[in-house]
C-alpha positions in Angstrom: -9.2 178.7 77.3 -6.1 176.7 78.2 -2.5 176.0 77.5 -1.5 173.5 74.9 2.1 172.2 74.2 3.2 171.0 70.7 6.2 168.7 70.6 7.8 166.6 67.9 9.5 163.3 68.4 11.2 160.8 66.1 8.0 158.7 66.2 5.4 161.4 65.6 3.7 164.6 66.8 2.5 164.9 70.3 -0.1 167.5 71.6 -0.2 168.0 75.4 -2.6 170.0 77.5 -1.5 171.6 80.7 -3.8 170.8 83.7 -3.0 174.3 85.1 -3.3 177.1 82.6 -0.9 179.2 84.6 1.8 176.5 84.5 4.3 178.7 82.7 4.0 181.5 85.2 5.0 179.3 88.2 8.3 180.3 89.8 9.0 176.6 90.8 8.2 175.2 87.3 11.5 173.4 86.8 11.3 171.7 90.2 7.7 170.8 89.8 8.1 168.9 86.6 11.6 167.5 87.1 10.3 164.2 88.4 8.2 161.7 86.5 5.2 162.1 88.8 5.4 165.9 88.6 5.5 165.8 84.8 2.6 163.3 84.6 0.5 165.4 87.0 1.2 168.6 85.2 0.7 167.5 81.6 -2.0 165.4 79.9 -1.6 163.8 76.4 -4.4 165.1 74.1 -3.4 163.4 70.9 -0.4 161.6 69.5 -0.1 161.4 65.6 2.4 158.7 64.6 4.6 158.8 61.5 3.7 156.1 58.9 7.3 155.3 57.8 10.9 156.7 57.8 10.3 158.7 54.7 7.4 160.6 56.3 9.4 161.2 59.4 12.2 162.6 57.3 9.9 165.0 55.3 8.2 166.2 58.5 11.6 166.8 60.3 13.0 168.6 57.3 9.9 170.9 57.1 10.1 171.6 60.8 13.8 172.6 60.5 12.7 175.1 57.9 9.9 176.4 60.1 7.2 175.2 57.7 3.7 173.8 58.6 3.0 170.5 56.8 -0.4 169.1 56.0 0.1 166.5 58.7 0.8 169.1 61.3 -2.1 171.2 60.1 -4.5 168.3 60.5 -3.3 167.8 64.1 -3.8 171.4 65.0 -7.3 171.5 63.3 -8.6 169.9 66.5 -7.9 173.1 68.4 -10.0 175.3 66.1 -12.8 175.3 68.7 -10.4 176.5 71.4 -10.6 180.3 71.9 -8.3 182.5 73.8 -5.9 179.5 74.2 -2.1 179.5 74.0 0.2 177.0 72.2 3.8 176.5 73.4 6.2 175.7 70.6 9.9 175.2 70.4 10.7 177.4 67.4 9.4 181.0 67.3 9.3 181.0 63.5 7.2 177.9 63.6 4.8 179.7 65.9 4.5 182.6 63.4 3.7 180.1 60.7 1.0 178.4 62.8 -0.8 181.7 63.2 -1.2 181.9 59.4 -3.4 178.7 59.4 -6.9 179.9 58.7 -9.6 179.3 61.3 -7.0 178.8 64.1 -7.0 181.4 66.9 -4.1 180.3 69.1 -1.5 182.5 70.7 2.0 181.0 70.2 4.4 181.1 73.1 8.1 180.5 72.7 10.4 181.9 75.5 12.6 180.7 78.3 9.7 179.4 80.4 8.8 176.9 77.7 12.3 175.4 77.6 11.8 173.8 81.0 8.6 172.2 79.8 10.1 170.7 76.6 13.2 169.5 78.6 10.9 167.6 81.0 8.9 166.1 78.1 12.1 164.8 76.4 13.3 163.4 79.7 10.1 161.6 80.6 8.8 160.9 77.0 8.1 157.2 77.6 6.0 158.0 80.7 4.0 160.8 79.0 3.4 158.9 75.7 2.6 155.2 76.3 2.9 154.3 72.6 6.6 155.0 72.6 8.8 152.1 73.7 12.2 153.3 75.2 14.2 150.7 73.2 12.7 151.7 69.9 12.9 155.4 70.6 16.7 155.4 70.6 17.0 153.5 67.3 14.4 155.7 65.6 16.0 158.9 66.9 19.4 157.8 65.6 18.1 156.7 62.2 16.1 160.0 61.7 19.1 162.1 62.7 21.3 160.4 60.0 18.6 160.7 57.4 18.1 164.4 58.2 21.8 165.1 58.0 22.0 163.5 54.5 19.0 165.4 53.4 20.4 168.7 54.5 23.7 168.0 52.8 21.9 167.0 49.6 25.0 164.9 49.0 26.5 164.9 45.6 30.2 164.3 44.7 30.2 167.2 42.3 28.8 169.7 44.9 31.2 169.1 47.8 33.5 172.1 48.1 35.5 170.5 50.9 37.4 168.6 48.3 38.4 171.9 46.6 39.6 173.4 49.8 41.7 170.4 50.7 43.1 170.0 47.2 44.4 173.6 46.9 45.8 173.4 50.4 47.6 170.2 49.6 48.8 171.7 46.3 50.5 174.6 48.1 52.1 172.4 50.6 53.4 170.1 47.8 55.0 173.0 46.0 56.9 174.0 49.1 58.0 170.5 49.8 59.0 169.8 46.2 61.2 173.0 46.1 62.9 172.1 49.4 63.5 168.4 48.4 64.8 169.3 44.9 67.1 171.9 46.3 68.4 169.4 48.9 69.0 166.8 46.2 71.0 169.3 44.0 73.1 170.4 47.0 73.7 166.8 48.2 74.5 165.2 44.9 76.4 168.4 43.8 79.3 167.4 46.1 79.8 164.3 43.8 78.8 165.8 40.4 78.6 169.6 40.6 78.5 170.2 36.8 75.2 168.4 36.4 73.2 171.2 38.1 74.5 173.7 35.5 73.5 171.5 32.6 70.0 170.5 33.9 67.6 173.1 35.2 64.5 171.0 35.6 64.1 169.4 39.1 62.3 166.3 37.9 64.8 165.5 35.1 67.7 166.1 37.6 66.2 163.6 40.0 65.6 161.0 37.3 69.2 161.3 36.0 70.5 160.8 39.6 68.4 157.6 39.9 69.5 156.4 36.5 73.2 157.2 36.6 74.1 156.8 40.3 77.9 157.3 40.5 79.3 159.7 37.9 81.7 157.0 36.8 78.6 155.2 35.4 77.9 158.1 33.1 79.7 156.6 30.1 77.6 153.3 30.2 74.3 154.7 31.5 71.5 155.0 28.9 69.8 158.4 29.4 68.1 158.6 26.1 64.7 158.0 27.7 65.2 161.1 29.9 67.3 163.6 28.0 67.8 164.6 24.3 70.8 163.3 22.5 72.9 166.5 22.7 72.2 167.0 26.4 73.0 163.4 27.1 76.4 163.8 25.4 77.1 166.9 27.4 76.2 165.1 30.7 78.5 162.2 29.9 81.3 164.5 28.9 81.0 166.5 32.1 80.9 163.3 34.2 84.3 162.2 32.9 86.1 165.5 33.8 84.0 166.3 37.0 85.8 167.9 39.9 83.4 166.5 42.5 84.4 164.4 45.5 83.9 160.6 45.8 80.9 159.3 47.9 80.2 155.9 49.4 77.4 153.4 48.5 75.5 154.4 51.6 75.6 158.1 50.6 74.3 157.3 47.2 71.4 155.2 48.6 70.3 158.1 50.8 70.5 160.5 47.9 68.6 158.1 45.7 65.9 157.7 48.3 65.4 161.5 48.4 65.4 161.7 44.6 62.7 159.1 44.5 60.6 161.3 46.8 61.0 164.2 44.4 59.8 162.0 41.4 56.9 160.6 43.4 55.8 164.0 44.7 56.0 165.5 41.2 53.8 162.8 39.8 51.4 163.2 42.7 51.2 166.9 42.1 50.4 166.4 38.4 47.5 164.1 39.4 46.3 166.5 42.1 46.3 169.5 39.7 44.3 167.5 37.1 41.8 166.5 39.9 41.5 170.1 41.0 40.7 171.2 37.4 38.0 168.5 37.2 36.4 169.4 40.5 36.4 173.2 39.8 34.8 172.7 36.4 32.1 170.6 38.1 31.6 172.7 41.2 32.0 176.3 39.9 32.1 176.3 36.1 31.3 180.0 35.8 33.9 181.1 38.4 36.5 178.9 36.6 35.8 180.5 33.3 36.3 184.0 34.8 39.4 183.7 37.1 40.8 180.2 36.4 41.0 177.0 38.6 43.8 178.1 41.0 42.5 181.6 41.8 38.9 180.2 42.1 40.0 177.4 44.4 41.9 179.9 46.6 38.9 182.2 46.8 36.7 179.3 47.9 39.2 178.1 50.5 39.7 181.7 51.9 35.9 182.2 52.2 35.4 178.8 53.8 32.9 177.4 51.4 31.3 178.1 48.0 28.1 179.3 49.7 29.9 181.8 51.9 31.8 183.1 48.9 28.5 183.4 46.9 26.9 185.4 49.7 29.7 188.0 49.5 29.3 191.1 47.3 31.7 191.9 44.5 33.5 194.5 46.6 34.4 191.8 49.2 35.5 189.3 46.5 37.7 192.0 45.0 39.8 192.5 48.2 39.5 189.0 49.6 42.9 188.0 50.8 44.1 191.6 51.5 42.3 192.1 54.8 45.5 193.1 56.6 46.3 195.8 54.1 42.6 197.0 54.2 42.4 197.5 57.9 45.9 199.0 58.0 44.8 201.5 55.3 41.6 202.3 57.2 43.5 202.8 60.4 46.1 205.1 58.9 43.6 206.8 56.6 45.4 205.8 53.4 44.1 204.4 50.1 42.5 201.0 50.5 43.8 198.1 48.4 42.3 197.5 45.0 42.7 193.7 44.8 43.5 190.7 46.8 43.7 187.0 45.6 41.9 188.0 42.4 45.0 189.9 41.3 46.5 186.6 40.0 43.7 186.2 37.4 44.9 186.4 33.8 42.6 189.3 32.9 44.0 191.5 35.5 47.5 190.5 34.5 46.9 191.7 31.0 45.8 195.2 32.2 48.3 197.9 32.7 48.6 200.8 35.2 45.4 202.2 36.4 43.3 199.8 34.4 44.2 197.0 36.8 41.8 198.4 39.4 39.0 198.9 36.9 39.3 195.4 35.5 39.6 194.0 39.1 36.3 195.7 40.1 34.5 194.5 36.9 35.9 191.0 37.3 34.8 190.8 40.9 31.3 191.9 40.2 30.9 189.4 37.3 32.4 186.7 39.5 29.8 187.4 42.2 27.0 186.8 39.7 28.6 183.6 38.4 29.2 182.3 41.9 25.5 182.7 42.9 24.6 180.6 39.8 27.2 178.0 40.7 26.2 177.8 44.4 22.4 178.0 44.2 21.9 175.8 41.1 20.7 172.2 41.4 23.3 170.7 39.0 24.3 167.2 40.0 21.8 167.1 42.9 19.4 164.2 43.0 16.0 165.5 42.0 13.0 164.6 39.8 14.3 166.6 36.9 17.4 164.6 36.1 16.5 164.4 32.4 16.8 168.1 32.1 20.5 168.2 33.3 22.3 171.0 31.3 25.4 170.4 29.4 28.9 171.6 30.4 28.7 174.5 27.9 25.3 175.6 29.2 26.6 175.5 32.8 29.5 177.9 32.1 27.6 180.1 29.6 27.3 183.0 32.0 31.0 182.9 32.9 32.0 182.8 29.2 29.8 185.7 28.2 31.0 187.8 31.2 34.6 187.0 30.3 34.1 188.1 26.7 32.5 191.4 28.0 35.5 192.1 30.3 37.9 191.4 27.4 36.1 193.9 25.2 36.2 196.5 28.0 39.9 195.8 28.5 40.6 196.2 24.7 38.7 199.5 24.8 40.7 200.8 27.8 44.1 199.7 26.5 43.3 200.8 23.0 45.0 197.8 21.4 44.5 194.0 21.1 45.2 191.9 24.1 48.5 190.2 24.5 48.7 186.5 23.6 48.8 185.3 27.2 46.0 182.8 26.7 43.1 182.0 28.8 43.7 181.1 32.4 41.6 177.9 31.9 44.0 176.7 29.1 47.1 177.0 31.2 48.1 173.5 32.3 48.8 173.1 36.0 51.2 170.2 35.4 54.8 171.2 34.6 55.7 171.6 30.9 57.7 169.0 29.0 61.4 169.3 29.5 62.8 171.6 26.8 66.5 172.3 26.2 67.5 175.9 25.4 71.1 176.4 24.3 73.0 178.9 26.5 74.5 181.9 24.9 78.2 181.5 24.3 81.0 184.0 24.6 82.0 185.7 21.4 85.8 186.4 21.4 85.7 188.1 18.0 83.9 191.1 19.6 86.9 192.0 21.8 89.0 193.9 19.3 89.4 195.0 15.7 91.6 193.2 13.1 92.2 196.3 11.0 90.3 195.2 7.9 87.1 196.8 8.9 85.7 199.6 6.7 85.8 203.2 8.0 82.8 204.5 9.9 80.4 206.6 8.0 80.5 210.4 8.5 77.5 212.1 9.9 75.7 214.6 7.9 76.8 218.2 8.6 74.7 221.3 8.9 75.5 224.6 7.1 77.3 226.0 10.2 79.6 222.9 10.3 78.1 221.3 13.5 77.0 217.7 13.2 73.3 217.3 12.7 71.5 215.7 15.6 69.4 212.7 14.9 65.8 213.4 15.7 63.1 211.0 16.7 60.4 210.8 14.2 57.2 211.9 15.8 54.6 211.1 13.2 54.8 207.7 11.7 52.5 206.4 9.0 51.7 202.7 9.4 50.5 200.7 6.4 49.9 197.5 8.4 46.9 196.4 10.4 44.6 199.1 11.9 44.6 197.4 15.3 48.3 198.1 15.9 48.9 201.2 18.1 51.9 203.5 18.2 52.4 204.8 21.7 53.7 208.4 22.0 54.6 210.3 25.1 54.2 214.1 25.5 57.5 215.7 26.0 58.4 219.0 27.5 58.6 222.4 25.8 61.9 221.7 24.2 60.8 218.5 22.6 57.7 220.1 21.3 59.7 222.9 19.6 61.9 220.4 18.0 59.0 218.4 16.7 57.4 221.5 15.3 60.6 222.3 13.4 60.7 218.8 12.1 57.1 219.0 10.9 57.8 222.2 9.1 60.9 220.6 7.3 59.1 217.5 6.2 58.7 216.5 2.6 56.6 218.9 0.5 55.3 216.1 -1.7 53.1 214.7 1.1 49.5 214.0 0.5 46.8 216.5 1.5 45.5 214.1 4.2 48.9 214.0 5.9 49.2 217.8 5.7 45.8 218.2 7.4 46.8 215.7 10.0 50.1 217.6 10.7 48.2 220.9 10.9 45.7 219.5 13.3 48.4 218.0 15.4 50.3 221.3 15.4 47.2 223.2 16.6 46.6 220.6 19.3 50.2 221.0 20.6 49.8 224.8 20.7 46.6 224.4 22.7 48.4 222.1 25.1 51.3 224.5 25.4 48.9 227.4 26.2 47.2 225.2 28.8 50.5 224.4 30.5 51.4 228.1 30.5 48.1 229.0 32.1 48.6 226.3 34.7 52.1 227.6 35.5 50.8 231.2 35.9 47.9 230.1 38.2 50.4 228.1 40.2 52.8 231.1 40.5 49.9 233.4 41.5 48.7 231.0 44.1 52.3 230.7 45.5 52.7 234.5 45.6 49.4 234.9 47.5 50.4 232.3 50.0 53.8 234.1 50.6 52.1 237.4 51.0 49.7 235.9 53.5 52.6 234.4 55.4 54.5 237.7 55.4 51.5 239.5 56.8 51.1 237.0 59.5 54.8 237.2 60.4 54.6 241.0 60.5 51.6 241.0 62.8 53.3 238.6 65.1 56.4 240.9 65.2 54.3 244.0 66.2 52.6 242.0 69.0 56.0 240.9 70.3 57.2 244.6 70.3 54.1 245.7 72.2 54.7 243.0 74.8 58.3 244.1 75.2 57.2 247.7 75.7 54.7 246.7 78.4 57.3 244.6 80.1 59.8 247.4 80.3 57.1 249.8 81.6 56.1 247.4 84.3 59.7 247.0 85.3 60.2 250.8 85.4 57.2 251.3 87.6 58.3 248.5 90.0 61.7 250.1 90.4 60.1 253.5 91.2 57.9 251.9 93.8 60.9 250.2 95.4 62.7 253.6 95.6 59.8 255.3 97.2 59.5 252.6 99.9 63.2 252.9 100.7 62.9 256.7 101.1 59.9 256.2 103.5 61.9 253.8 105.6 64.8 256.1 105.9 62.6 259.1 106.9 61.0 257.0 109.6 64.3 256.0 111.0 
C-alpha cells in the first residue's frame, strides 16, 4: 500500500514512489516540495524507462496525447501488479481510466488539483530526481520531440491544408473590390481626356490595355490595337479619337494614369491565376463538396466555418443557414420565420429552383453536402501512410458528390415538372473572366416614327351577329406535337375566365378526335369541381364572419347593460347622499 507517481519526459517514462503515502493530503504540499531538497526527500525514483530513439519517443508521446496505453508503458506498470490497495497519480484522467483496464493491475488512479503541484515540482527538479537526464541534453530532446509531435498531429500534406483555401477565397474577394475600384478610377481619370472610349469599351481589362497602348488620343490613328481589339471596334476607337471632346492632359498626367492602368492589368492576371489555384486546391481538398456546390461556394463555407473539420462536424441544418446567423437570431427574437438558406443559396442547383422549391432543394443539398464533407475531411487521401499504392483516382474521390448531385437534379426535375435550364454545372463555370466579345448596340430606327401613306389598310376584326367586335380569347387547351418533356404552364383564373373558357370549349371544332373530347370533358368536370369547392369555401368564410359579428354584437350589448346599471347605481347613491345632507341641515337648525 503506497502512492506511486507516473510521469513522462522527453527522454523516457519515470515511476516515482512517495515516501509518505499521505503526501497528497498535506496542506503545505506546494511549500514542502518547492525546493530541491524537499522534492528529493519526498519522492524516490522507482524505475526510469528510457526511449530507444526519436521515433520511439514520438510514437509514445502521440499515444499519450490520445490517452492510450502503449506496450512500453504497460511493461513499466507491470512491476506494480504485486502492489495492492495502492494509488497511482497521473497527469491525464483519461489515461488513468485506460490504465485501470490493464488486466492484473489493481491501482487506483488519481488526477486532481493536488497532483498538479507534484508534477510541477518534478518538472522543475527533473535533473535532481532522475540522475540519467543531463540538463543540457534535456532541452534539446524536449525541443526536437515537440517539433516532431506537432508535425505528426498535423499529418502534413499540401493537399489537405485548408488554410490555403481560406486565404485564397479571402484574397479573391479583396481583389474583386480593388479591381472594381481601380478600373472605375482609370475610366473616370482617362475619361477627361478621351470620354468616348468608355462608351465603346465595356471590359475593364481591355480598357486598361488600350490606355497603355494608345496613350494620348492623338496617337490613336497610328497606334496598332489589332492585338487587343477586333477590327471593327479598332476602327470605331480611332474614329472617336479624332473627334473627341475631351480636354488635353500633360505627360505627367498620362504617366500617372498609365501606372494605375498597369495595376489593373497586373491585378486581373493575378486574379485569374488565383482562381485557377483555388479550383485546383478545392478539387484536391474537398472533391465531393466541390461537385455539389462548386468551388466558390464551397471555399466560402470552409472559410466561414474556420476549417474543413469544423464544417464536417456541422449537421446539414447548420450548413444550410451558414452565413445567415444574423437573420436567424433576429427571426428567433421576433418570433418570425427563420431563414431557409445562407451562403449555400449561391449554388447553381438552388439557382435553378423556383419559388418554394428553393427551400426544399437547399435542405436536400445541405444534407448531401454534410455527408460529402465527412468523407472529404476524414479520409486519408494524400496523407503519408503505408497504403500509398491504393490511392484512389480523382473520379473515385468525387463519386459520392457526383451521385448526390445527380439525385438532387432528378428531385428538382420532379418538383419543377420540366427539364432543368441550361445553366451548366457550377464546376464548369470558369472563374477567370470570359474572352472579350463585342456586341453591336441597337441603333435608332427613324423609319418607325411615321407613315409614308403607302402602307396597306389595317385588317378589320371579325364581327359577331349583334355587330360588336369579337374579343380575342386566349386558347386554354393547346395540343403540343413536340417533345413530351416540354411543359405548358397554365394559371387558374377567376370565375369569369372559367366561364369564358367553358364557352370556348363548347364552341371548338366538332371534328376533334375522341381522345381530345374526353380530355375536354374531364377538364370541364374538374373545373366544375374547383368552382364548387371555391363556393363552399366562400360560404364557410361568410358563416364564420357572421358568427364573429354576432359574438361581437352580444359582447357589446352586455357591456352596454353593465354601463346602464352602473349609471343607475351612481344616481341612487347621489340621491341618498343629498337626502342625508338635507336631514343634517334640518337637525342643525332645530338645535339652534
